[in-house]
Each structure stands twice: as C-alpha cells, then as structure tokens.
N, C-alpha and C positions, 0 to 999 in steps of 0.2 A: 781343543775346544773351535766350535765353530768353522771346522775345516775336513775335507773328507780328502783322503789321500789314496790316489788310484795308483799301484806299482805293479808293472808287470816284471815280475819277479822271474818268469822263463818266458822268454817270446822266440819261439823257433818253428810258429806256424802262422801263415797268413789265410783268414778265412776267404773265399773265393766269393763270399757275398758282401764283403767291406762291412761287416756288424759296426754298428754305432750303439752307442748309448744315447739315447736322446730323453728320458727323464730320469729325475732321480728325486724320490720321496723321501723326506725326515720327518720323523715320527717323535712325538715329545717334546714340540718346541714351545717352550711357554711363553715368547714373544716372538713377533710377525720379523719375517725374513725379509729386508729392505733392499739387499742389494748381493749381487752374486760376481765374482770372478774366476774365471778360468786360465791357469796358466800351465806352461810346457815346459821344462827347463829354465823355470824363472823368467820366462816370456810371457807375458798376459796375452791370451788370445781373444779376439772379437767374436762374440758369439750374441746373435737377438735373443738374450735369456729374456723368460716369461716367468714371475712368480706368482703361485697364489697361496695363500696362507688360510687355513680355517682353525678361529680361535678356541671353537666348542672342541675341536677333535684334535688340536694341538699338533696339525699336521701341515707342512708346507710341501709344495710341487715345484720343482725346477723344470721348466720345459724349453725348447729352444737351442739346445747343446748339441752339440756333434762330436762326440769322445770315440775315436778310433779304438776298437778292442785289440788290444795287446801294445798300446801305447801308455804311457805313463801322463800322469795330470795331477795337478792340485785344485783342488775347488773352495775357493771361501767365500763365506757369507757374513753379512753384517745385521745383526739383531737392532730392531726398533726397541732399545732399552729405555722404556717410561723410566724419567728421572725417580720416581718412587720407587723403583726396583735397585736403586742403588744402595750397596750395604759399604761404609766406609773402611776403606782400606788403609787410611792414615789418621786414625782417631787423636792423636797425639798434635801437638801445635806445629806451626810453621810447616805444611805440606807443600811439596814442590812437585813438580812434573819428573824432575831426576830423581827425588826419592821415591817418588810412586813409582815409577817404573823400575827400580832396583827392586822394589816388593812385587813384580809380575805384575803389577794391578794398573789399570787404564786411568787415564788423565783426561777430562776434559771440564772446563769450567762452564756452570750453569748461570741462567741470567739471575737464579734465586742463589744469594751468597750463601744460605743456611744448607746448601743441597751440597754434598761433600763432590769435590773435583776429582778425588782420587778414591776408585772404586773398583770391588773386586769383578774380574772379568773371568775366572776360572773357579770350578768346583773347591770346596774345601779337599785337603788332602786325606781325609782319613776313611776306611772302607770295613764293614765287619768283616772279618776272617773266620770267626767261628760261632755259632749261634745256639741256645738252648731253651727251649721253652716250657714251662711247667703249667701246672694248673695255678700256680700261686704268683707268677711271673715270668721274668725272661732274663738271661744272664748270656751276654754278647762280649766277645774280644774284638776290640778296634785295634786296627793297625793303621801305621801311618806309610803312604805310597810316595817314599823317598823320591821319586821323579819329582811328584807334585808338590815336595815342600818347601816353602817359601824361605827367601832369604831372613835369617835372623841371628842376633847374637846369642853366645850361650846361654843367659838365664831367660831367655825367650825361645829357644830351639823347642820345636815340638818333642812331645814326648813320644818315642815310636810304639808303645803298645800301652791300651788303656784296657779298663773293664767297664762295662755297663751293665749295672742290675737294675731292674723294674721288679717293682713289688707291690702286688695289689693288696694293700694293707686292710682295706674296706671297701665296700660296694660305691662308696661316696669319696675315698681317697686313694690316692696312688702316689709312691715314690719312684723318682728315676736319678740314679746317682753314676756319675763318670769320675773314675779314681784312677790312680796309677797303683795297679797290685802289686808290682815288682818292690817297689820301694816306698813304704808309708810315708803320705803325707800328712800336715796337720790338718786335723779335721773338728768341727766346731762343738765344743765340750758341754751344749746347752742340752739337758733332756728334754725329750720329746712322749707324749704318752701314743706309743705306738702298740700294736699287740703283739705279743711274743710270736705269734705266726700269723701269716694273713687270715684274715676272717671274711674274705669276698666269695661268692661266687659268679659263676661265668653268666649264670640267667640273671641274676641280680645286679650284677655291675653296671654303673651308669656310663662306663667307659669302655672303649677298645683302644689298644695301642698297637700299630703296626711299627718296623722298622725298615728303614730303606739301606740297603747292602752298601751302593756305593754310587754318590759319595755317600757318607754316613748320614743320616738324621732319624729322628724320633717322629712320628704323628700319632697325635691322640686324638680321638673323636667321641664326642657326645652319641651314645648309642641312641638315644631316641629321636634325635634330628639328624644324626649324620654330621652335625657340624664340627669342622675340624677348629679343635680349639690350642692346639701346639704343633707346630711344624717346623723343624730345625734343621729340615736338608736345604740349608744355606749356605753360601762360601763363607763365612764366616767363622765357623769353628775351628779353633785351634787349643791346644791345652799345653801349655809348658809351665814351667818352674815358677816365673812371676808375672805371666799373663795369660789370662784364660777369658775365653771370647765364647760366645753361644747366640745365636739368634733365633727367632722365631716369628713366624707371621701369626696376627692376630684375628680373632674372630669379627672384630670391630674396630670403630674407633672410641671407644667409650671403657676407658681406662682410670682406675682409681687407685689411690695409694701410695705406696715407694716412699720414703723420708727418712730422715727428718728435715724439710726445707720448708720453705715460706712459698707454698704454691700460690699462684692468683686465683687460680680456681681450683674445684674438687675434681672436676674431668679432667684428665690430662689434655694439654694441647699438644697434637701429633705431629706437628709441623715441624720436624728434625730440631728436636728439644732433648738436651742432656743434662742429666741432674747426677751429681755427686752424690756419694754415701761414705762419710767418715766421719765420727762423732769429735765435735770441736766446739769449743767457747766461742760461737759464732751467734749474736745477736739476729734475729730472722731478718732477712734481706734477699733478693730475688736471685737465684742461682748458686745462694751459698749453701753449701752442707752445714747442717747445724748439729743440735745437743744429741741426736739419736740416731740410730741406725735401724733402719726398717724396712727390710726387702722382701715385702710382701703387696701383692697387687691383687685387685680385684676386676674381672671385667666382664661386661656384659656382651652377650651375643645378641645379633640383630634380632632374634625373636625374643629377647628378654629374660633369656636362661642366664645365668650366672656361675661365675667359677672364679676360685683363689688361685695363685702360684705363692708360693715361698721359695726362695732361694737360701737355704741354710749355709751362708757362707758368712765370714765376720772380718774380710779384707777391705782393704780402700778397694771401692767398686765405684763406676759410673754405670747409667742405663740410658740408653737413645732411645727417643719414640721416633718414628717416622711414619709419613703418610700411607705407607702402601698397604694396610697397617702392618706393622712388624716394631720389635722392639730388638734390643743388643744388649746383652750383659757383659761387662768387661770386668774381671778383678784379678787381684795382682798378686793371688796364692789362693791355698787350700785345695779345696776340691769342690765340684759342682753335685749339688746334692738340693735335688728339687721335689718339693711336695705338690700336690695339686689337689685340691677340693672342689668337688662337683656341685655343690648348691641343691638343687638347682635354682632356689631363690638368692637374692642378695643377703637376706636376713641370714638364710642356712648356711651361707658362704662362712659368715663370721661365726656362727654357732660351730660348724664342723673345724674351722681354724683355729677356735678358742679351745676345742677338744682336744687338738692336737698339740697346740703350744700350753693350753693352762688357762683357766678362767679367771676372769677377772675379781681381784681383792674385792671384800664385803668392806665398804668403810663403816667407821662408826656413826652413829646417827647424828651427834652432833657437827662432825665434820662436813654435813650437808648445811650448815647454819653459815651467814654472811661471814667475812673474813677480813681482818685489817693488817696490814703490813707496811712498814717503809724500809728504805736503806738508808740511814742518817737520823735516826732517833738519838737525840743529844746526850740522853741519860733516860732511868728509869723513872723520872718524874714527867719528860715528855709522853711516856706512855699512861701512866696513869692519868694524866690530864685528861689524854684521848678517850681514855675508856670512860671517864666521868662525863665529859662533853657527849658521847654517843647515848650513854646512859640519861643523860638530861634531856635529849633528843626524843628518845623512846625508838629508834632506830634498831629494828633488829640486827643480833649480831651476836656470834659465839664464840668465836677465836681470833684471838691477840697474837702476831707475831713478834720475833723479836731476828733480824738480820745480824750479820758478823757486828755490828755496833756494839752488841752485849760483851764480847768478848774482851779481854787483855790484848792488845795490838793484834786482834784478829787470830788469836791463838787458841785452837781447839780445845774444849774443855776447861776453858777459864772464865772467868768473870772479872770485867774491868773495874775500877774504882769510881767511874760515873754509873755503872749498873750495880751496884753493891745492894741496893734496896731490891733488885729485881726478885731474889726468891720470895721475899717478903710479899712484893705485890702480886705475883703469881698466887702465891697462897691466899690472898684476899679474893683474887678475881674468881678463884676457882670457889671459894664459899659462897658468891654469888652466882652461881650457876654457869660461868663462862669457862673456856680451855685455853692453853697456852702451848705454842708449838715454836720451837729454837732451831735454828739453821747450825748444820756442822758440814764442815768441808773437809777432804778426804786428805790432803798434804799436811803433813805433820811437820811441825817448826824445828828445825834443828841447831839451832843457835842459841839455845836456853842453857842457862848455868843448873838450873834447880828445874827441869820439866819431864815430870815421871810419865807422861804419856810416850814421848820419845824415848828414854832409856828403857822402859819395859818394852818397847817396841824394838829396840836393838837386843834386848835379852831373848825378845820371843823369834827375832829373826823374821819379821814381819814385813821389811821395805823392801821396795824393786832393787835390783843390783845391775851393775854391769855385768855383761855374760862372763860366764866361767870365772868371778873373781868373788871375793867376800867384800866387794867394796861398793856401799850405797850409792845409788844415781842420785843427784842433788840437782834440784830445779829450783825455782822462785815461785811463790804463790802470792797469798794474802798477808801472811804472818811478819809482820815487819821487827827489827832489831829492838832489843831493850835499850833502854836508856839513849835514847835519840831525840833530838827535837824534828818532827816531821813539817817540811816546809809545804803545805797544801797546795800552794800556788803552782807548784813546780807541776810539768806534765808527768802524766802517770807513768811512761817509760824513765825518765829521769829518777822519780821516787822510789820506782822500782830497783833502778841502777845502785843508790845511794843507801836506801834503807830497808830494802826485804831481805829477810833473812833467808838462808839456805832450806830447803824443805824437801822431806823425803815422801815419796809416795807407798801407801800401804798396798799390798799385793792381796788381794781379798780373795783369790783362789785358793788362798792356804788356809787349813784347818787353824794352824796357830794365831794367823791375823784376824780370823772370825773371834776368835776365843778373845783374844787381846782389846778388839772394839768393843763388844760386850762389855767387858771389865770396865773398859773407860767410860762408857755411855753409863753404867752403872753407877759408877763413881760421881758423877755429876747429878744424877739423880738422888743418891744417898750419901751426900759428901758426909765424912766423920763429923764436920762442922754443919750442925743443921742451918746455919744461917747462911751457907754457901750452897746447898740443896735446891736444884732447879727442877720443880715437880711440872715437869712437861709433860703433854699428851700426846705429842705426835712431832715428828722428826722431818725437817726438812733437808735433803743432801743436795747440794749444788755444787759446781765445780768438778763433777766426777765424769767427765769424758776422758780422760782427765785434763783439766786446765793449767796453763802455766803461764807465768809472765815473760819468761823467756823460752826460746825456741829451744827444744830438745835438753838442755842440762846447762849447767855452770860449767862454762869451759867449753860448751859446744859437743856435739855427738863425734862418734869415731867410726860409724861404719857408714861411708857414703852410700853404698847399693841399696840398703834398706831404706835408708831416710829419703832417697832419691831413686825410685825404681825407675827400672827402663821405660815402664808404661808408668806416667802420672794421672791417674784418674780427673776427669775436669770437677776440681775441687775450687773453692775460693783458695785467693794466694797460690796458685798453682806452681808459680816459680818457687816458691819458699819451701818447697818439700812437706813431707808428710809430719817432721817434727815442729811445724810452726804451731805456736800456742800450746804446746804438750810435749810430752816426755818424748826421750830418742826412742827409736823402733826396735834397738838392738837392745834394750832393757829385757833382763830376764825377769822371767816369772815362773811359778812353779803351780799347777794344778794341784787339787785335792791330794792325787796319788802319787805326788810328786815328781809328774812327768813336767821337765822343762819347755819352758813355750817361749817364743819371741813376743814383746810387745808388737811387734809388726802383724802378729797374726791376730794378736787376742786385744787388741789397742779397742776396738769398738764394742767389746763386751765388760769395760772396766765399771762402766755405771752399774750394768746390770749385776756384777759380781759383787757389787756394794751393797745392793738393794735388798736383798733377802736376809743377810746377817743384821742390817739396821732394822728391819721388823721384827725379827727375832729379838734382837735387843729390847726395844721399845717395848713389845709386848711381856717380856720377861722381868723389865723392870718396874712397869706400872701395873699389871695383871689384868691389863684391859686392851681391847682389840687395837683403838688408836687409829693412826694414819700415817702413812711414809709418802713424802712428795719428792719424787727424783727429778733431776733435770736430763740425766743421760737415760736412754733407753734401748733395749733391743729385743726381740721377741720373746714373749713370757714374763716380761719384766712387769707388766700387767698383774700378774699373780701376786704381787706383794707391794705395790704402790700405784698411786696417781701419777699424774705429771702435769706441770703448768707450762706453756707454751713457748716461755722464756723471756728474755730483755727485749721485750717490744718497745714501739716509741708511743708516745702522745700525739697519735696522726691519725685522722678520720678513716683511712683506707685499711687500718688495723684492725677495724671492727669487723669487716666482711672477711678478713683473711683469717679472723680468728674460728670465724665459723668454718672455714674449709678446715684449719688445723684440728679441730675437736672432731668433724666429721671423719678425718683420718685416721686419727686416735682411736674412735670408734671401730673403725675396721682392724686395728692394729692389738684389738682385745684390751685397751686402756681406755675404760668407761669414766673413771674421777679425772676429767680434764675441764682445763679453761685455761684463759689469758690472763695477763694482768691487768685489771680494769682500770681502764683511765691511761693506761700506758705507762711504761718503767722510765725511759728517758724520756727527756725533755719537758717542759712545764704543759700540764694538760690545760686544756680551753673548757670553759662554763660549759657550753651545749654540747660540745663533744662527749665530755665526763659525763653529764646528764642521759645521754641517750647512751651511754656505754653502761652506765649502772643500771639501765633498763634490760638493755642486751644479756649484761653481766648476772642478773638476778636470775637467768635461767642456763648459766653454765654450771654443770655438776660441780665444779670448784670453783668456788664464787668467792675470788679474793681481789679487792683493791690494793694494790702496791705500786710503789714507785720508787726512784732511784735517788741519791745522795744530790744535792745542791738544787734539786728540784721541788717547785711552791708544793705545797700540801695540796691534797686532792681528794683526802677522804671526805665522807658525805657530810659532815660537820665543819667543813673549811671553807664552805662557799657562801650560802645565804639560807633564811628559811624554807623558801620555794624550794630550793634543791635539795633541803631536808625532808620536806614534805614528799616530794616524788619520790625521794629514795627509800621512805618507809612506807609508801604506799606500795611500790613495786616488790620490796621486801616482804611486805606482809603476804603479798600474794605468794612469794615462793615459800615462806613456812609454812601459809594453810596448807599448801600443796606438797608438804614434805613427805606425808605417809606415801603418796603416790611416787614420789621421786625415790623413797626408799625400798619400795615393792621393786621398781623398775632396777635400781643396784641390787637390790637379791636376784632377779631373773638373770642380771646378766652374770652374776658369780654363781649361779646354780644352773644356769642353762647356755651362758654364754651370747644372751642375744645384746642388742645395743640400746644404750640408754639416751645419748643423742643422736638421733636417727635421721639419716638421709630422707626426702621423700620417696625418693625411688626405691627404698626396701620394702615399703607400703603400697606403693602403686606402680610397681615396674611394668605394668602393661600401659601406663601411659608415658609415652618416650619426651611427653613436656618435664616431665621430673627428672629427668635423666641429666639434665645441666642446672637443675637448682640446687644453688648454695648460699642462698642469701636469706632463705628460711629454712627451717629444721623441726624435728617433730621431737617432744619429750616420750619414749615410747611410741605405740601405736595412735595415741590418743590427743595428745596436745599440741597444736601447731603454734609456732612462736615466729613472727613474721615482723623483725625490729627493723626500726629507720638508722639507716646506715651513712647517711651523707648530711652534710651542714643544711640548715635551713629550708630542710622539708618537712612539711606539714601534711603530707599522705604518704602512704607505702602502696606500692603495685604489688600485690600479695596473688599468688596462683593457689586456687583451691581444686584439688583432685577431684574424683569423681567420686563424692561421698555427701552424708549431709554434716552442715559444720554448723555449729553454735557458737555465737558471741559469747566469749567467756563473762563479760560484765553484763550483757542484758538476758542472755540466756537464750535469743532466739533464734531461730533456723534463718541463717541468712539468706538461703536458696543458692548459694553459688557453688556450683558444680563444674568440673572441668575446665576453667575458665580465670583468666587474669582478672582481679577488681583492684581499683583504686580505693583506698580505705582511708579515712580522716586518721590522723595520727599527729594530733596537738602535742606540744612540748611534753605534757605530764601523762602521756598514754603510749603504752606498747599493746600492738593488736595481738590477741590471744585468742585462738579457737577451739572448739571441744568438738572433737569427732563421732557422728553419730554410730552408734552400736558398743559405746563402750562405757564403763563404770569408772569414776575416780573417785578414792577416797580419800579425806581431807581431813584437818583438824583446827579449831578455832587458833588462831597464832599468837604466840608471848613473842617478847622481845630475846629470850634464849631459847633453843631447844629443850633444856632441862625444864623448863616452866610449860613450853607448849606441849610436851608430852603427856603433862598432866591434865590438858582442856578435853572438853568433848569433843566427840568427831561427827563427822558427817560425810553422806553419798550424792555425787552428782552422777544421775542417771541418765546419759543422754542417748535416747532411742533412735535407731536408725529408722529407713524407711518402711522394714519390715516389722516394726516397732519392738524392737529386739535390742537387748544391750547386755553385755558382760564384762566382768573385770574380778580383781582379786586384790588382797592385802596382805603383804607379809609385814610380821610384828614380832619383835624380840625384844631384850632388854637394852639393845642400842650400843652395847659396850662388850658383851662377853665375847671372848675368843672362840673359834668356830661354834658360833651358836646353832648355823644350820647343820654343820657336818654332824654336832652332838646332838641334833632333833631337837634344842631346846627353844621352839619357835611356835608361834600360831600363824597357819594359813587358811585364809576365809575366803571363799569366793562369792561372787555375787551375782544373778541372772535375773533379767528383767524382760517380761513382756507385756502385752497390751492390759493384763489383768493383774499383774503380781510382780513382786520383788523376792526372789528367793536368797536367804543369808546361809551358806552353808560351811562349817569348820571343817577344811578338808585335813588338816595337822594340828593338835591341840596337844602343845606339851610347855606351853608358858603361859603363866597369868599375870596380868599386869598389874602393880602393889595401887595403880591410883584408880583400880576400879572402872576402866574407861568405858564410855556409853555412846551409841550411836543417838543424836539427838535431832538430828537435822537431815533429812532426805528431799532431795529436788529431782524431779523426773522433768527432762526437756523434751518438747515433740509428742507431749502426751495428745492425741489425735480429738478426744473426746473427753468431756465435763466429768469431773470426778468428785462425789458429794459424801464419799464414805471411804474410812480405812479400816479395816480390822488386820489385828496382828493375831499370829496362831504361832505355838511353840511346841513341836512334836505333836503337831496335830491338834491341840488344846488351844482354845480362843484366849487370848491373853486380857485382863482387865483393864484395858489402857482405851483412852478417848483422845486419840492424836487431834490436835489443830490441822485442818484441811484445808488449802487456799487453791484455788483453780482459775489460772488467768486465761481466759478464750482468746483474747490478743493475742498472746506470746505462746500460748498452748503449753504453760508451764504448771507442773502440779508441785505445792511445797506441803511437806508433812514434816511437822514441828510439835513440839510437846509430847515427844516420847522416849524412851530411855531403853535402847535396846543392848545388852552386855556383851562387849566385845569379847568373843571368844564361845559364843553360844549361837545356836540356830534359830531362825526364825523366817515366816512369810510373811508379806505384808500383801493382803488382798485389797483390790480398791473397785467401786462400783459405780 
C-alpha cells in the first residue's frame, strides 16, 4: 500500500533514445498525496518531484521524475491522512508503539487524546472469491488473503472462508449476514417477523446494494437520493472466533439509539466516543453499560431522510463513533446479522423496526394511572397509611407497589411476618378501585430447609449449571440465610459474605422452566391458604441481567478465557471481566429445542427470556391484560413489557437524562417507559421533586419510587403546596388518559411512538434534530418542562405549526422559534398543536372512576382551519382486545363549519354509557352563534350551549350528550 514497485524482470536491451518515465498517475486515491520518495537498490534518489491532487476525481499526478527504462525503482508516497479517517487498530487498553507495529498498524500520537494513536494503514484482508446475484439478493464467498492477515492469537485468528448473504426482504427492509458456513456458530435465537421469501421488487425497492470485491466491502444507497447510507469497505473488517469487527461510514453526524446507557444527549456525540453493551446491574452513569442491550440505531441523512440499523448479535459488544462520520462495531462472538429499514421518515423507521421485532405491548388502562413505590416500607401498615394519606389529599393514584420488603428474607414467592396483612390490604384497595404490583427476582434461594420453589426447580431441572455436569451454578443475590441476625450497619459486601444464601439462576429458555415459573406465580396468587394469596395485578421483574452480589459464582469461575476474553469491550469495570456482578460465562443453558448454549453467548438475553413467560403467567392467573415492568431488555422485549430506567439518583441532571432515556426506548419499540420520579438513590430535595412530579406526570409509566434509607418523597410527604401542585398536574394527566391510551393503541397496532422526539414530526426543521429537553405525546401535545434549579422560565422551541397554550387555549403565534415562557413553580408548559383533536375525560382519583365520567374533545384548528384525531376505547383489561376486535375506534374530523364524529370499528359497548358533553374548538376564526347536531342526516332535538370568545378565538359547545360509539355531525354557523 502506498508503494509502486518497478522491477526490470529481464533487462537485455538498451533503447537508444534513453527513454524515461517522467509522469505517474495514481487513480482512486481518497486522500491527498503529500510526499514522494524514489529509491534504487535501497538508496533514496534526489528528484525534484512535483505532486498535484484532484480531490473530486481522486487522482494524484507525480511529475519531475526521471526513471530510466530497464532499471528497477521503488516509489513510495505518504498520504495526508485526516485524523478523522483513522480507524483504531488497538481498541484494547494500554496501546503502545511496539504493540501497534506488531499488529502491522501505524503509530502517531495526536494532539487530541481521544484520537487513536494506533490506526490501520492497510486494507482489510478479505476479498470476494465468488458472487451470485439473484432477484431476491446476493450470495458471496469471502476469502482471507493470507499475505495480508494480521498478527493474532488463536481465538482471534481470522476465519479463512466466510459467507455473505444479502436478502431484499421488503421494499423498505433488507438483511445482510456474514457467517462461517463451514462450521456453525451461535446465532441469536430471537424470532423476527420476516417474510418466508423476499417480497420486494427491483422497481419498488428503496435501496441499492453493491459490493466491493477487494478489499471486501458492502455499500448501500438510498435509490431516491443516491445517498450512501452504509459503506463498510474499510480497513477494520475482521471475523474470528472471539473478536468480530466491522466499520461503516455514515451519511451524517446525526445518530440516535444504541443502549442501554445513560447518554447525556439524544443525538450521539460523534467525537471519538465508545459505548459498551452488556447487561449489568449498573445504575445509570456516564459510559457505564447498564441493564439492557439494544444494538439498534436510527440515522438521519443530510436531507432529512432517515434509516435504522439493527445488528442482531447478543455477545458483549462496543460501538465507537468517530467524526468521519463513521462507527465501528466490535463484538466477542456470534455472527454479523444486520437488518436495515429505510424509513424514509423517522416515525416510519420505528414503525418498520417494530414490524420486524414486534409491536409494543398494549398496557392495561389502569397502568396509565399514577403509581407509588419504595424500597424500604417497614410493614404493610406503612403502605396502608400511605394509601389513606393519598386518598385524604385526593391526589390521583391508581397503583401501589411493594418492593422485596414484602418477602421473607427477600425469598421469592414468600410473605414476611411484617407483611402478613398484605393480602388483606391488597384486597381492600382493589375493592376501592386501585391496583397492586409486586416484585419478583429471578434468583432462587438454595439454602432453605423447606422451600418448594427450589425443590420443584431441582426436580424440573430449571437451573443454570456448570457446563457438561449436573452441578447447579450457585451465586449470591438478595435472599438471606434463615435464622441469622442481620447487622444492617455493615457494608453491603460484608453482609453478602456473612448472610447471603446460595442462589440458583433459572434458565428461562427451557420449556420446563417456563412451566415451573408459571406454577410458582400461580401459587402466590392462589395460595391454598387464602390469607396468604397475593391478588396482584401486575408484575415487576428486577435483577434480571442477571444480577449477582458475587462475581461469577460462589468459589469463582472456572473458564478464564470466557470470563476475560482476548478483547474486552469498553464496559464499566473493564478489568474485572465479564462475570463482574453476574454469573460465570461458562454456565450452561439450553434453548427450547434442547440445544446447549453458553451463558457467554446468551447473557444479554436473560431478561428477554424471562419477560414473555412472566406476562403469560400474569395473564393466566389474573385473567386480565395487566402489565409487566422489566429491568433488562433486548430487541422485542417491548412485545411483552414496559421498562423503567433503573436505579437513578435524586439529582437535577437526571430529569433531562430521563427524557433522553424515554426517547431512546421509543426507538427501541418499548413505549411504556419512565424513570423513578424524584430519584431512587439519595434524598430528594423539595423543588427538584416538585419539578420531577410535573415532568413525571407525562411519563407513560409514571411512578414515584425511591430507595431504602432515603427520606420519603411521595406527594404527601412534603407540605400542602406540594400536594396541591401534584394534584393539579396529575389531574391534567388523568384528563388526557383517553388520548394517551389511544397513543398506546397506535403503538401496539402500528408501531408508532408515544413519547415522540420533535424531529419525528418536524424533520424538515434541522433545529429539532438536537432537541431533547422537550418532547411530544404523539403528534399533538408538546411538553416543555423545567429541568434546572431556581428557574421560573423555560426556553422552549416551537416548530413551524400552530401552537395553542394548553391552559388558556389561545394561539401563541410562536412558529419556528425559541421562546422564553413563564414557568412558576406550580406550572409545566403544555401546548396543543393545531391540526389535531384530543379526546379527554373528566378526571377522578383512580381510573376505575374516571372511566365512568363524561368525555370531551379539544379541537385545535390549524392555519387551514382543519383538525383530525381519533379515540381507541375498550374495557381496559381484556387480553388481546384489539386482536380479537373487541374495541371501539372513533375518528374525528373538523373544518371551518363542522365536526364529524365517525365510528370506524364498533365492537365494544361501554357499560357506563359514556357521552361527550363538552367540545372546545380552538382557533375558530369567525364568531359562531348556533350549533346543530345531526345523526345519519337527521337533525337531533338538542340545544347545546354555545360560547364564542372573539379575543381567544375559542368556541365552547356544552350541554350536549353525544353517545360514545355513535356517528354525529356538528354544524356551526
């Protein structure tokens, strides 16, 4: 590379004209040539070299040389390698010049310490040896050029022959997969929704795929714009047993997604940042891999088109972003199996992605109510007292939790003596219209004399084992030994060492485990002793990374290579190995078909494997839809559960970061999300908690939760002002629940986002590409919270649309601009977007009662005096109501003279005989004095009260009764 060798292989003729080479043209140079040296017999010659470079044509011309015909020369040149074009050749720690040059790479320290000093200076060693194109895709064989193979140890030695398969599944979705077809390797056992054979056509496909033969590379273009959205013809590509690496150039600097980690902004910082992915019990913190594993990103192209990329791999991984712009994946096993969706809008990217991995779960209506929890309730009377205080304060609130406190010594499926009254308490609050959720952890205590869950687990062979033995792998987690006095003042590690019981991890891939888990949950719900039956409505599954309080196993791990692989991705506690705070990687699991798999390969699927069985168990025992909240996720987890953002901290910076987390999980297809309101760790402070209550009222999953030993932070723990402000903002939430429930349905049915980034609605406005301190509910409600201490204003961005103040209902006139808005302590700024109709319902203190109340519509007209919306309604609890068609779907359309209410799907009649009694039309340009109501063309005998405000341009229609589930047209003049 960067060398031209001129060798006179036979020199027995001297031309009388003394011919010389005086000009050399080099084609296809992507960087400028900066210097040239000419040597003969290893002696550098002096030539007055002149170099020109055309960056558009990528051509360099060398002049001023005098190379005699018949003689041998070596011409070497150097390229001006922009540091942004460097690709890291030594991503492991402690790079040195010596190590770098052993790898055959170049070493040059940059003034920016983030820029790799060790970088590739030669092409990747793979080339395509055979190629077969068809109408549905491409199949190619990749061979390793052994001359170019780089120095590697056994487990990272490149595999010599690989297969590439490209499949044009849909016009907007393709797959490209690179694997070792000669010796099968582990592949992710997560099912995707793929057509049985590709269903795209050459004419309709949004993409073109081309391959570079040598060095190997894949290039994908968007047909409509010719924008290159994937280009992997880069020096990094390698494929070995325990280290696989591939890079791609990106179409822009605007990349979103990949997780789970606490990212400071929604858009990734492309300046040489590496993020690790490996599920771990790691509270949110910068650059620390956390609970979930989400290898999906969305990218914007410079013209505002969007695409998404999933790498279906489940091994420990990291991803590096660099300002080229480019990204590099490095994974420690499996294969490369990519899926790309072509949008072309950001919202379509999410819809196409969730079509692939599965649509988000439809939550029960009550689960959209406000929820309370804490770790550290002393007894069931603590909970009972809180419920009464919330009722007395008349603060809307639907769901109460108990964390592991309710268990006997944190042992699953038990009730501790201080919570003996919990079954009766649950029954009491359910009779009052509330719901209850309990926590379950996966690890099962193994030190009990009489613990049926463990005994039955052993009988049914449900636990993870040491490989090729019948020996259960024991760790330590939450469950503590019986009959010991625990000294709470000791450090956590000491308590674990002294008091923690041995614990076994169920292997949820196995059918036997799934059946065992369901039976244990059933026994908790339907205990033979009814005073021990916990009639929960939802399940909260925690610690399912899986988490452990010892590294690996009691007595340590036995396979150093798997726990400390040759390449250790950029994870928190990198030097501690993969078994840090979890199981040993050599632990053996078995897929449903009996195939043995190493925990090394499926670790990141542990929470995923537990989620579906938990929802099935919940629905089986309750007979209702319910909700499952899971801590650990993988692509498609959203089909069965929601997710909270983990053990955050009571700190101001966490408010903004929670918005980023929700926006990311919207991309990942998990719409039921939220953070612990007011923070889990540390004591909450008054103003912060108040602002967080306002923000949290607009989390889809709205729960105030904190940790043991911290001060109370629920709404009734402060003062009457705090109660008033909490009541006010939650009353707004409860009024808007019909709209939120409809958004949840849209996500479940069509894959759209609920918490929506502004860029999804206004991608043509580049200002929105960086906004992550505001968000939308669906297309129509803009939420602009205060996120910093002592602030009484908020600087909000208003994209180019009509925006009405939610409270005054007046058109703000703000369009395509930032605006400083007043935000006193009792106020969160909300705006309704013109062109949309929001259904609402008079609120009550629980959804059990609010669902019985009269409903209303807010019609927000746009500049064309038009608006539309819809309402999804069912009984709120039926399993598969949408799939079975047992629901009501109503559309609303308004213009300057009429509002049309049309039933689109009618197969549910609400027993509460719900009616619309109040319709508010915002932005009505002319005075209205009379409103008539017709049904199927017939005038109805009603005389609604009509109020028009010429200053606010609002029309209010009240004293009407329009039955939900019937067609109406309202005309005004």
